[in-house]
N, C-alpha and C positions, 0 to 999 in steps of 0.2 A: 120262295126260291129267289126272288128278286133281291131281297136284303142280303142273302148269302152271296150272290154274285157280286153285289156292290162291295161287300166286305172283302171278297177275294180280289176284286179289282184294286181296291185301296191297298191291300197287302202287297199285291204285285208291284204297284207303283212305288210303294215304300221300299221294297227290296231293291228295285231297280235304282231308286234314288240313292240308297246306301251304297250300292255297288259303284255307282258313278262317282260318288263323293270319295270313296276309298281310292279308286283309280286316279281321280283328279289329284288327290293328296300325294300319292306316290309319284305321279308325273311332276307335280310342282317341286317336290323336294329333290328330285333326281335330274331335273332339266334346268340347271342354273345357268349354263353357258351354251353358246352355239357349239356343238361338238364337231370335232375334226373327223372326217371320214377315214377311219383307220382300216387299212388293208394289210392283212398278213402277206408276206412276200409271195406265198403260193397263190394268193387271190388276185395277183396282178397279171396272171397268165391263164391261158386256156390251152387245151390240147386240140390240135387240128385233126382232120380225118386220118392223117398218117402217124398220129400219136406223137407229134412234135410240139413242143411248147412255143406259143406265140404270145406276144404282149397284147393285152386288151386295150381297145381304144378308149377315148374319153368322150363324155357327152359335150365337152367344150370344143371338140373337133367339129369340123363341118360335116353335116350328114351325108352319107353315101348310099343310104337305102330310103325307100319311101316309108316303110313300116318296120318297126321293131316290136316284137311280141315278147314280153317279159313274164316268165312263168315261175313264181316262187314255189319251191317244192320241199316238203319235209316228210320223209318216209312215205313216198308216193310211188314206189316201184310197181304197185298193182294198178293204181288208177291212172297213172301218167300215160301209159300207152294208148288208152282209149282217147284221151284228150289230144295227144300228139297226132294220132292217126287222122282224127277229124280235122284238126287245125292245118296240118301239112297237106292233107288231101284238098282242102278248100284253097289254100294258098297256091299250091302247084297248079290247080285247075285255073285259078284266076290269072296266073302268070302265062299259061298257055293261051288264054283268050286275049291277054294284053301283055305282050313281051316286054313292054316298057316298065311294067310293075316289078318292083324289087322288094324283098323282105328278108328278115332274119328272125329266128326264134331263139331266145336266150333262156335256157333252163338254169335256174339258180338253185342248186342243191344246198339247202340251209342246214348243213351239218347233219345230214340224215344218218341213221344207224342201219339202214337197209341198203339195197342195191340201186337206189335212185339214180346216182351218177352213171352207173354202168348201163342202166336201161336207157337213159337219155342219150348216152354217147353212141349207142347203136344207131340212133337217128342221125347223129353227126356223120357217122361213117356211111350211111345210106344216102343222105342228101348233100353231104359236103359241109365243111366247117364255115363256108361263106354264108350258108343258110341256117345251120343249126350249131349253136355253141353251148357248151356246158361250163358253168362256173361252179366250182365246188368250194363252199366256205369251210374254213378250218374248224370253226365252231358254230353252233346254232346262235343266230342273232335275233330270231323272231321275224315275222312276216314283213314288217316295215323295213328292217335292215336288209332282208333278202331282196325285196323289190328295189330298194335304193341301189344295191350293188349292181343289179341288172340294168337299171335305168342309167347309171353312170358309166356303163360299159356298152351302151347302145349306139347304133349308127343311124337310126331312123329319123326322118322328118317328123313323123308321128310315132308315139309310143303307146302300145296297148298293154294294160295290165290284165292278165287272164289267169284264173285259178287252175291248178292242176287237176282238180276233181271233175272238170268238164261240166260244171253246173249250168253254164250258159252255152247255147249253141253257137259255134264259132261263126257261121255265116251272118249272125246278127251284128257283126262288126260293121256291116254296110249301113245299118241304122245309126250307129254311132258316128260313122263318117258323114252321113247326111246331116245329122244334128250339128256336128262340128262345122261343116261347111256353111250351114245356114246361119251360123253366128257371125260370119265375116261382115265387116272388117274386125279382125281380132285386135284388142288393145295390147300393144307391145308384143304382138305375135303370140299372145297367151290365151288359151282356151282349153276347157276340159269338157268332155262329153261323158256322162255317167249312165251306165246301163241300169235297168230297173226290172225287178220281178214283181212289182207291186200288183200287176194285173193278175198274177197267179196266187194272190194272197188267200182268197176264199178256198182254193184248192188245197193249199198247204194247211190251212186251219182245220180242214176236215181230217187231217192225219195227225193232229196234235191233241194233247190232253187239254182240258179247260185251264189247268194251272199254267201250262207253258204258253197257251194263247194269251192269258192275262199278263204274264210276264212280258210277252212280246209287245203287247199294246202299251204296257207301262214303259218299256224301253223306247218304243217309237215316240211316245209322247215326250219323254225327256229329251230325246235327240231333237225333236221338232221345237220344243220350248226353249232349250238352251243353246242349240247349235244351228242346225240347218232347217229352214222353213221351205225352201224351194225344191228339195229333192225328196222323193217319196221312199226310195230304197237306198239308204246310204251304205248298206253293207254289201251290196252287189260288187263282186270283185272284177267286173268287166268295165274298165274305164280307159278312155282314149284321150291322150294329152298331146298337145303340140310340144315340140322339143324344148322350146323356151319355157313353157309352163312346167314341164317335168323337171327341168334343171332348177327352176326357182323353188318349186315345191319340195323336192327332196334335198336340196341344199339347206333348207330350213328345218329339216326333220330333227327334233331334239332327242326323241326317244325311239329306239328301234323296236323294243319289245312291247311296251305298254300302249303306245299311241296307236289307235285304230285308224283305219282308212277314213271313217266318218269324221273323226276329229281333225285329221290333216286337211281334208277337203273343206270342212266347215270353217277352219281358221282362215283359209284364203278366200272363201266365199264371203265371209262376213267383212273382210277388209276391202271387198270390191276390186281385188286385183284381177280376178279372172271372170270370164263369162262361163257359166255352167249350163249344160243342157241335160235334161232328164226326160 
């Protein structure tokens, strides 16, 4: 049994290595220059609660909110309401307890083929366009491109990346905030706090096949060996950035579709530009 498991582990690591090499090759040949953030004319505006077009702000403007929540969404009409109900419920309650707390939620519809934008816009009408905004991309850009569009249109001092599937409990943002604050003083006002589900790894393994588990360990090893050694769960979509860190990070994004969150974060972690918390 042991030799078989060893062979499967080697096979999983080899497959992960091949996949990483292929992705790296495609990334290399397609990322020759620093790209310009191209926006279709319709992507420069959003509809307010009265269904009137307004121009989107820029991350280079001075912040006017304490927190921006960017939610990249692709065909998420079914899962998005669960996440939005939890997030807005928490944020509204927090604002009641602390009236000085201000926030916005930016849902970026990444060229969905379903009713994602309509579902998200209902929350804009309910809570107002100062709190909930919907950006509908003309075509699908990929998660990296969708997040960048949301980040570059945000008004927050801190910017939170949150997945539309609600995989992370929204109140856990308080843990990220504590981690971010504990890092002060921030170098050049730049810091990133990364969420982690590593403590749930044993529970998730119990629900996976041996083959998927081996592939997972192979991928984790390659990420640890080649990229990030200080973060246990690079794929967790719950990340909190200072405004300056978000601006620097997403201004340097070469590839919208292929480059994963882990490779973006590891690139800046390895250059020691930012302080990361996990």
